[in-house]
N, C-alpha and C positions, 0 to 999 in steps of 0.2 A: 653094551656101554662100559664095561670094566675094561675093556680092550682098548676103545678109544682113548679112555682116561689114562690108562698106562701108556699109549703111545705118545699123548701129548705131554707125560709128564717126562719121558725120555727124550723128545724132542727139546724141553726147556733145559733138561740137565746136558744135554749135548750143546746148545749153544752157549750155556754157562760155562763150560769148560772150555769152550774154545774161543770165549771173550779175549783172552790174552794171546791168541794165535796170529789176530790181526788188531792193528792199533786202529780202532774206530775214531774219527773225529767227534770228540765230546766237548770241544770249546763251545763254552755259552753263547758267543756272538754268533757262530756258525748255527747253532741249533736254533735260536731265536730268530735269524734271518731267514733260514730255510722255512721255519712254520709260516711267517709273514710272507713270504713267496708264494707258498703253497695257498694261503687263504685268497690273497690278493690274485693270484694266477687263477684259482678255481672260480671264485666270483667273477672275474672278468670274461673266462671262457664261456661261463653258463648264461651271462647276459648278452655277450656278442653271438651265442648261436643258438639262443632260445628259438627264434623262429624255424632255421634248419632242424632243429631237434624236434619241433611239434611236427613237421612235414614227415621226417621219419617215422616218428610214432604213429601217425596215420597212415603212412604207407603199411607198417607192418600190420597194422589192426585190419586195413582193407584186404590184405592178401590172406589173413588168417583170423577172422572175426571172433572167433572162440578163445583163441591163444592169448597170452599175456604179451604187453608191449615189453616188458623189463624182464630181464632173467637176472635172478640171484643166486649166486653160487658161493660155498663156503671155501676160504681160502685160509693161508697160514700167513701170519705177518710177523712183525718184529718178535723175536724170543720165543716163537712157536704159538702166540696168541691168535686164535680162530676169528675171523670176522666173515660177513656176508660182504662180495664185491659184486658191484652192480654194471650190467651191460644191457644194450638193447638185443633183445632176442635175434637172434640172426638163424636160428636153428627150428626145425619142427618142436612142437610141445613136448615130445617124449623123448627128445634126443639122449636125456642121460640112459635111458632105458636101453635104447638101441646101441649105445657105445660099446658094451661088452662083445657084440656080433662085429664089430670092426677093428678091435684092438690087434689081431692079427695082420692088419693092413697098415700100422702106424708107418709114416714115412719119415720118423726122426729118430733120434738115439735117446738111450737113457729113460730117465724118469718124466716123461712128456709124451703127449698124443698129438700129432699133427698128420692131417691127411688133407692134400690138395684138392681132390675132387670128392670131399665128404659129402655122400648123399643125403647127409640130415639139413643141410645147408638150404634155406629156402631162397627165392629168387630175389627178394630185396636184400637177403642177408648176404648174398654174394656180393652185392653192391657196397654196402656198409661195411663189410668185411675188408674188402680191397682198399678203401678209402682210411679203414680203420675208425670210422664214424660209430661203430657198435661200442667202442672204448668210451665215449664221452661221458656216458653217465657216471664213470668212475670219479669225475669231478666232485660228486657229492661224498664218495669215500674219502676225499682228500679233505674236504670242510671237516668230516668227523674225525678226522686225524688217524683213520686206519690206513690210508696210503699217503704218499707224498707224490709232487707232480715227477720228482726223479729218484729212482730206486730200482733194485731187482724185481723181476717179474713175481707177483705173489704166487707160490705155487699150490696145488690140490693137496688134501691130506694124503690121497693115494699117493702121490707122488713123494711127499715128506716122508712116507713109510719104507720108502726105497732109498733115501739118503745115506750115505756113509756120512761119518763125523767131519770130513773135508768139504762136503757139500752143505751140510748144516751151516756152515759159516755166511752162507747166502741169508740167513735169519737174523743176522746181529743186527741189522739197521731197517727202517720202515720201508717197506716195498713200495714201488712207483707206478705212476702210469706209463712212463718211459724209463729208457735207460739206455746203457751202452749196447746191449743185445738188441733193441729195436732199431737203433741207429746204425749198427754195424752188418746187417744182413737178417737179422729176424730169424726166419723159419729156415732159412739156408745153412745156419749154423746149429749143429748139434748140441744136446745137452750138456756135455762136458765143455763145449766151446763157451756155452752162455754162463756155466758156473765160473769159468776163468776170467770171462768180462766183468761179472758181478763183483767177484773178488778185487779185481784190477780197479773197479769204481769205489768199493768200499775203502780201500787202501789210500785212493787220491782225493775222496769227495772234499770239495769246499765249494763256495758259493759260485766263485768263477767257473768250476767245473760242471756245476749243475746247470749254470747258464748257457754253457756252450753245449750241452747236451740237448737243452731244449730249443736251441736254435737250430741244431742239427735234425731235430724232430721234426719241426716245421718245416722243413726242407725236402724231407722225404715222406712225409705224412700222406699226402695225396698220390694215387698212382705207384704204389709201392707193390712190385710184384710178390714180394715176400710174405704178405701179409694175408695167412690163411689159416 
């Protein structure tokens, strides 16, 4: 436990030291508009997709009656704050325990793990991951304020433990359900490329830029071959 607390303090210190490295948009108008867009967008998405989401939940339960429908995972948000991110469960129940045996087969670079033919993924999981439907429960994270509709992908604690001070700049803003990485190639882009896209977003973030990314997300959401 002391080691975890120490890592968290280091993360907070690093993001604080780097707060002047990138000029983050702190204008009141932008912050209020972004939060309003998040709440309205999340509520609209939940209401619009409630029936398909119920069907997905039923399919997950039918395939694995003993396993949970949702998967909650600890992630790192703005300024190193920890939160639990929600997803539909797309893997076997003991996926986290099996991960250590697969790390050597990682198909991406840097502090991330991606494997296209991950043996932990269930049959329904392959479908909902390909269409990114497994990500939809994150709309509840958006309502809670842990996430935004648009922002950098929220990293895992073990990923942040490998970050350099430069990488820590990703944590200067609230993480998002979608972002430049997701609409620019996703898993075909390595870790360093993702960081560059996130920093580009942080430097340029405006209401118009967020809307542009949301529109692009809708266009590439279904049938993306990069979603694994």
